[in-house]
N, C-alpha and C positions, 0 to 999 in steps of 0.2 A: 674909492682909493683904499687899497689894502695896506694896513700897517704891518710891515715885516719886522719881526723881532729876531735879529741875529744874536743868539745867546751863546756865550763862550763859558763853559764850566772851567774855572781857572783854579788850579789846585796843585800843590806839591804832591809828590807821589808817596803815599803812606807805605807801600810795600818796600820801596827802595830804602827808606830809613829804618823800617822794622828789621830788614835783613842786614843792613850795614852799620847800624848804630846811630846815636844822636849827633855825632860830629859830621853830619852830612848836609847841613843847611845850604852851603854854597853849591855843592855838587847837585843837590836836588833842585835848586833854583835853575841852574844851568840846564838840567835835564828835562824838567817839567814845565818851567815858566818861560825862561829865555829860549830854551830848546836850541842849544848850541851844537853845531856840527862843523866838520872841516869845510863844508860848502857854504856856511853862513848860518845865521839864526833864523828860525821860523816859528818862534813862540809868540807871545802876546805883543812884543814890540814890533815884530815884522807884520803881524796881523793888523795892528793899528796903523802901520805905515800904509798898508793896502787900503784899509777903510778910509783913511784920511785922503789918500790920493784920489779916491772916487767920491768923496763927499758923503760917506756913509757913517751911520752911528751904530754902535753895538752895545749889548748888555753883557757885562762880565760878572758872572756869578762866582764870587770869590769865597774860598773856604778859609775861615780864620782859625780852624782847629789846630794847625801846626804851632800856634802860639803856646799851646800847652807844653811844647818841647823847647821852642826857641825864643819865646817872648813875642811881644807885639811888633818889634822891628821887622821880623820876617814877613809879617803881613803888610806892613807899611811899604816894604820894598815892592810889593805887588800892587797895592791899592793906589799909592800916590801917583805913579806914572799914568795910570788909567784916568784918574781924575784930571790930571794936568793936561791930558790930550782931549778932554771934553766928552769922554765916553761915560757910560753908566756902570756903577758898581752896585750889585745886589748880593743877597746872602745865599751861600752854598754851605753844605755841612757834611763832612765825612766822619762818622763816629769811630772809624778805625784808629784815629789818633788817640782816643781814650786809652786803649790798650798799650800803645807805644809810650805814652806818658807815664803809665804805671802809677806808682805811689805819689808822683808829683801832680797827678790830676786832681784839681780842686772842684770839679763840676759834679760828676757822679761816677759810680763804679761801671767799668766796661761790661756790657752785656751782649754786644754783637756789632756787626759791621753796618747796620742800617738804623735809621731813626725809628722804624717800626718795632725794633727790638726793645724799646724803652717805654716806660709808662708815660701817661699824660703829664704827670708832674715832672718827671725826669726830662721829658722833651721840652717843657717850659723852661727848665733850668738851662738846658743846652742852648736854646734859642736866645734866652736873655744874655747868657755869657758870650755867645758868639756875636750877637748884635753889638754888645759893648766893645768887644775887641775890634770889630770891623770899624766902628766909629773912632776908637782911639787910634786906629791905623790911618785915619784921614778921610774915611768915607762919610757921606751924609747918612742919616738914619735910613736903613733899608726898608722898603715896603714889600719886596717880593722875595720869594724863597724857592730853591730847588733842592730836594734831598739828594745826597750822594747816592749813586746807583739807582736813582728814582725810588729809593727804599722808604717811602712814606706810607702812612695809613691815615685813617680818619682822625685818630688822636693827634696826628701831626697838624691837621687843619685846625682842630680845636685849640691846640697849643699856639699856633700862629695867631689865631684870633685873640687868645688870652694875652699874648705878649705884644700886640699892637701892630703886627704886619697885616697886610690887606690882600695880598695875592700869592698864589702858589702855582708853580709850573712843573709839578712832579708826575703828572698823569700822562703816560705815553700810549695812546690808543693803538699804535703800531707795535707795541712790545708787551702785550698782555700776559705773556709767559714770564715776564721779568720780576723784579723785586718789589714793584709798586703794589701796595695792598689798599689803596684808596678804593672804596666800593663804587667804582665807576667802570665802564667797559668801553669796547671799541665804538659804540654808538655815540659816546660823549666826546665829540670832536670840536665843539665850539665852547668858548668861555661860559662858565655857569657859576652860580653861587652855591656853595656847600659849606655848612657849619660856619657861616659868617665870613667865608673867604672866597674870593674870586679865583676859581681854578681855571688856569690857562693851559689847555692840552698842547702837547707837542704835535706839530704838523705831521701829516701822513698822506699816503696815496694808496690806491688799490694796486695789488701786485698780481700779475698773471700767474705767479707761482704759488698763490694762495694767500688769503688774508690781506693784511695791511702792511705797508713798509714805512718805517718812521723816517722823518725828515732830519737826518743827520748827515753831516758832510761826507762821512765815510760810508754811508748806507745808501745814498741815492746818487745817481750820476748828475752831471751838470744839466743835461737835457731833461731829466725827470724833475729836477727842482724848478727849472724854468716853466715846464709844463704845469707843475703844481701851482705855481704862482699865477699863471694865466687862468687856470681853472678857478682859483680863489677869486680872481677878478670877475670872471663870468658869473660866479655864484653870488657876487656882491658880499663876500666874506669881509668882515671888518679887520681881521688880523690873521697872521700865519706865523708860526714859530719854527725856526730852524735851530738845531743844536750842533755845537762843535765843542772842542776842548782846547786848552792852551797848548797841548802837545799833539794835536791831531794831524799836523802836517809832517810828522815824523814816521819812520818805519816802526814796526812793532817793538823792536829792541831800543828804540829812541836814540839811535846812533847815527842815522842817515836821514836825509830828506826823502819823504815819499813823494816823488815827483808827479805821480798820477794825481794824488789828492791836492798837492800844492798847486798844480796847474788848474785843477777844478775850482779851487778857492779863488784864484786870481780871475779866472774867466767868469765865475759867478758874480763876483763883486763888480766887474766891469759891466756886465749885462744889466744887473740890478740898477746901477747908477743911471742908465738911460732908458729904463723900462717905464713907459707911461702907466699911470694908475697904481704904482707901487712905490712906497716910501719907507725907509727904515725908521724904526721908532724905538724909544727907550721907556722904561718904567718911570724914569725921572720926569719925562716930559709928556708922555701920553699913556695913561694907564689903560690896559685892555678892559673892556666893559662886558658884562654878561649879556647874552642874547635875551631878548624880551621873552616873557612867559609864553607867548603864542608861537614863538619860533625856537623853543628849546630843542626840538629835534633838528639836528644840523642838516644843512643841504648835502646832497650826495657827495661822497668823497670822489676825487678824480678816479675814474674807472681804470681797471687794468689795461695796459697798452702792451701787448705781447712783444712787438718788435723793440719798443723802447726799453721794456724791462729786461728783455734778453740781451740787449746791447750792454746794459749795466752789469749783468752777470759776467759777460765776457771781459769787460773792463776791470771788474773786481778780481777776476781770476788772474789777469795779468798783474794787477797791483799786488795781489797776495804772493804771486810767484816771485816778483822782483823785490818786494819790501816786507814780506811776512815774517822775516827773521832778522 
């Protein structure tokens, strides 16, 4: 049985408030959390409707940093509906909000957009503060973390251990050119223990166009994600992690529904609900466990499938043409 972690990075948009000023709480909520459009909402409330309809559970990694600008109520508006619907809330953190808060920031001086830009002690302060805000907003004490932009390093893992969290899921083997600086690489595709923390890598597949492709709703087609889950079953993998965002069903400008991605999401949830050998899991109910010492080298990743990968490229080109602006 593969435990599928459907993870939703749930966050107000820092760039929107940085550009338009602090009086944007409601507009930012509608834009990045509720995701309101003339055709309907497709943010976390819609996503939970789809999950609930198919009997699925999801993990919402919620960023509490906007409380620096708007107070804990802005985070409670996000956390409490998720908890009320029986889904999981864990900790996300975008340090861009430190600069937006300016002199009102009580945590530490802004040094950059990623956790890795801060010292070990500063990261401990950030995690302690963010954990407290998340709990004040109505969440149980978090056990898992994902850095905004995947921008963690090994000090992040040490800080997580120091502050009482047990799991991290900031390492994306399919995005090794990104912001993550945890000293792991594309070979580390199964959960492992590092610096006292269980690191849970983002799922990925082999790509006929080179390297690995990460398992994100906007990065893989429906058929690729189902094939990846079937491969995980065949390999007897214990878990697989898919990433999405609260705003991922919108076009790039966040003004219209991206119907290609929205249909993909609906179809994926319906298929997972009836898929033998796959069950959705949460950190609250089933913690990912590291592979045994003798099996630290992960089983082979799903190999490139030229026709499957090429069809995704065509689909993405259509989506970008229709919804890329």
